[in-house]
C-alpha positions in Angstrom: 0.0 -0.1 0.0 2.9 2.4 0.9 4.2 1.9 -2.7 1.0 2.7 -4.3 0.8 5.9 -2.1 4.1 6.9 -3.5 3.1 6.4 -7.0 -0.5 7.7 -6.7 0.4 11.5 -7.0 1.9 11.0 -10.6 -0.1 7.7 -11.6 -3.8 7.7 -11.8 -3.6 3.9 -12.1 -2.0 3.7 -8.6 -5.1 5.8 -7.2 -7.4 3.3 -8.7 -5.6 0.6 -7.2 -5.8 2.3 -3.9 -9.5 2.7 -4.2 -9.7 -1.3 -5.1 -7.9 -2.2 -1.9 -10.2 0.1 0.0 -13.1 -1.4 -1.6 -12.1 -5.0 -0.7 -11.4 -3.9 2.9 -14.2 -4.4 5.3 -14.3 -1.3 7.2 -17.4 -0.1 9.3 -19.4 2.8 7.6 -17.5 5.6 9.5 -14.3 4.2 8.3 -15.3 3.9 4.9 -16.4 7.5 4.9 -13.2 8.7 6.3 -11.1 6.7 3.9 -13.1 7.7 0.9 -13.1 11.3 1.7 -9.3 10.9 2.3 -8.7 9.5 -1.2 -10.9 12.2 -2.9 -9.0 15.0 -1.1 -5.8 13.5 -2.2 -6.9 13.9 -5.8 -6.8 17.7 -5.3 -3.5 17.5 -3.2 -1.7 15.5 -5.8 -2.4 18.0 -8.4 -4.4 16.1 -11.0 -6.1 18.2 -13.7 -9.8 18.9 -13.7 -10.5 16.0 -16.1 -8.3 13.6 -14.3 -10.3 14.4 -10.9 -13.6 13.9 -12.4 -12.9 10.7 -14.1 -11.0 9.4 -11.0 -13.8 10.6 -8.6 -16.4 8.7 -10.7 -14.2 5.6 -10.5 -13.7 6.1 -6.8 -17.4 6.7 -6.1 -18.4 3.6 -7.8 -15.8 1.3 -6.2 -16.2 2.7 -2.6 -20.0 2.7 -2.1 -21.0 4.2 1.2 -24.0 3.5 3.3 -27.1 5.5 2.2 -27.2 7.1 5.7 -23.7 8.5 4.8 -24.2 9.7 1.4 -25.4 13.3 2.3 -22.6 13.7 4.7 -20.0 12.6 2.0 -21.5 15.2 -0.4 -21.1 18.0 2.3 -17.4 16.7 2.9 -16.7 16.9 -0.9 -18.3 20.5 -1.0 -15.8 21.4 1.8 -12.9 20.2 -0.2 -14.0 21.9 -3.4 -14.4 24.9 -1.4 -11.0 24.5 0.3 -9.4 24.1 -3.1 -11.5 26.6 -4.9 -12.4 24.1 -7.4 -15.9 22.7 -8.3 -15.3 19.4 -10.2 -18.1 17.4 -9.2 -21.3 19.4 -9.8 -24.6 19.0 -8.1 -26.1 17.5 -11.2 -23.4 14.6 -11.1 -24.0 14.4 -7.3 -27.8 14.1 -7.8 -27.5 11.6 -10.6 -25.1 9.4 -8.6 -27.5 9.5 -5.7 -30.5 8.5 -7.7 -28.4 5.8 -9.4 -27.4 4.4 -6.0 -31.1 4.5 -5.0 -32.1 2.6 -8.2 -29.5 0.0 -7.6 -30.6 -0.4 -3.9 -34.1 -0.6 -5.1 -33.3 -3.3 -7.6 -31.2 -5.2 -5.2 -34.1 -5.3 -2.7 -36.7 -6.7 -5.4 -34.1 -9.3 -6.5 -33.5 -10.1 -2.8 -37.2 -10.6 -2.0 -37.5 -13.2 -4.8 -34.3 -15.1 -4.1 -34.0 -14.4 -0.5 -33.1 -11.1 0.6 -29.8 -11.7 2.3 -28.4 -14.0 -0.4 -29.6 -11.7 -3.1 -28.0 -8.8 -1.7 -24.7 -10.7 -1.0 -24.7 -11.9 -4.7 -25.7 -8.6 -5.9 -22.8 -6.8 -4.5 -20.4 -9.6 -5.5 -21.5 -9.2 -9.1 -21.4 -5.6 -8.9 -18.0 -5.4 -7.7 -17.0 -7.9 -10.4 -18.7 -5.7 -13.1 -17.4 -2.6 -11.7 -13.7 -4.1 -11.8 -14.2 -5.3 -15.3 -15.5 -2.0 -16.5 -12.6 -0.2 -15.0 -10.0 -2.5 -16.3 -11.6 -2.0 -19.7 -11.4 1.7 -19.2 -7.8 1.6 -18.0 -6.6 -1.0 -20.7 -8.3 1.2 -23.4 -6.7 4.4 -22.0 -3.3 2.8 -21.9 -3.2 0.6 -25.1 -6.2 1.8 -27.3 -9.3 -0.4 -28.3 -9.4 -3.9 -26.9 -9.2 -7.0 -29.0 -12.1 -9.5 -28.8 -10.0 -12.2 -27.0 -9.2 -9.5 -24.2 -13.0 -8.6 -23.9 -13.8 -12.2 -23.6 -11.1 -12.9 -20.9 -12.6 -10.1 -19.0 -16.0 -11.1 -19.4 -15.1 -14.5 -18.0 -12.8 -13.5 -15.2 -13.4 -14.1 -11.5 -12.6 -11.5 -9.1 -9.2 -12.6 -8.2 -8.2 -12.6 -11.9 -9.6 -9.0 -12.3 -7.6 -7.8 -9.1 -4.4 -9.6 -10.5 -4.9 -7.7 -13.7 -5.5 -4.7 -12.3 -2.1 -4.6 -10.5 -0.2 -5.8 -13.7 -1.5 -3.0 -15.8 0.6 -0.8 -13.9 3.8 -2.2 -15.3 2.4 -3.7 -18.5 4.2 -2.5 -21.7 1.6 -4.2 -24.0 -1.9 -5.5 -23.7 -0.8 -9.3 -23.4 1.5 -8.2 -20.4 -1.9 -7.4 -18.4 -3.2 -11.0 -18.7 0.1 -12.8 -18.2 
C-alpha cells in the first residue's frame, strides 16, 4: 500500500488500485467514509487536472459505495474540499445523478433479494456489482493505456473471476503491452 501511495500523485492507475484495496477492505461505515473522503481529497492535493479528477472521482465513487445514511454527509465533505481548493469538479447534477443511481440500484437489489431471499440476493448482487465494476474499470484502463481492446481481451474480461480481475488491475501498472496485463 505504501508503494501505491508513493506512485499515486503521478499515476492515476495507482489511485485506482488504492481504491480497489479500500473497496476490498471490510471497514465499518464511518471508516469507509473517512477513507473515501481522504482519497478524494488526495486527488486535489496530488495536483491532478480537472478531467483526471472528474474521471478518478467517478471511478472512486463507483468502487467505494457508502451506506445510504452517509451519502449526504459525504456530499457535504466533498463540497468543503472543493471550497478549500477553490475548485468545483463534481457538480450538483452529477451528485444528484449518483444518488439516484445508488437509490435505483438499492431498489433493484431489494426486489431481487425478495425473490431469492433478501440476504443471499444482496450478497450476490454486491459480489457481481464489484466484479462488473472491476471489469468496467479494467476495460477503461486498458483502453486508455493501449487503445481499443481486441475481442480475445474482452472475452477474458467477461469470463474472469474477481481474483483474476484484481491481479490484472495490478499488472496493468507495469504492462508494456496488452498481453502483459493478462500474463
